[in-house]
Residue, then its C-alpha position, 0 to 999 in steps of 0.5 A: m807938610n810933614l817929612n812923613a806925610t810927604l814921604f807917605a804920600q810919595l810912597g803911595v803915589f809910587f805903588i799906585l803907579a806901579w800897580f797901574t803899569m803892572k796892571f795896564v802897561w806892562p801886559p801890552i808891552m810884554k805881549a808885544l816882546d813876546e810876539r816879537v820873539h816868536k816872530i824872530a823865532d819863526g824867522l830863524a827857524a824858517a832861515d834854517k829850513a831854507k838852508t836845509e832845503l837849498a843844501h837838499t836842492e843843491k844835492k838834487v841839482v848836482e845829481e841831475m846834472r850828473k845824470a844829464r851828463e850821463s845821458a849826454t854821454d849815452v845819447r853821443a855814444n849811440a850816435e857814434k855807433q849808429g854813425a859808424h853802423l851807417l858808415d860801414e853799411a855805406r861802405a859795404e854798399a858802396n863795395r858791393i856795386i863797385s864788385q858789381a859793375r866791375e863784375a859787369a865790365e868784366g863780363e862786357a870785356a869777356v863778350a866784346a873779345q868773344r866778338a873780336k875773335e870771332v870777327l878776327r876768326e871770320q877776316v882771317a878765314q876770308l883772307a886765307v881763302a882769298g889767298a889760296e884762291r889766288i894761289l890756285r888761280r881758280e875759284i873755290n866753291a863755298q858751298v863745297h868748302a864750307e865745312l873747310l871754313a868752319n874747321l879753320k875758324a874753329e882752330l883759330 
């Protein structure tokens, strides 16, 4: 074989193989590589989007936590105010009940003192009559001296 013919034959086979590769082998490989590039780009875009959404969600969570703390603080303050109000009402009611009981007791004591004074006046009047009767050694008529006893009661 001739070197030139071999060279031309190898050159022809090379160009046919290059043409065959470019026509039938290269396009599917390029298509697969392009699809892979698009998948990677889509994945990176999705990761960036997820990162942005995560940051936004974290901001929302922080805001919701702040709102929840404020709400809890408000509820606690309202509960404390309501508790203080109920306590004040209970104290006022207790003071009112104590005052009423004191007034009732003072009224009862005044009535009892008045009764005791009346009983004491009667006993003093009876003792005075008994003493006068003994002094005079005669019997005193109760009807005649009823006015005298009434005056004596009023004076005591």
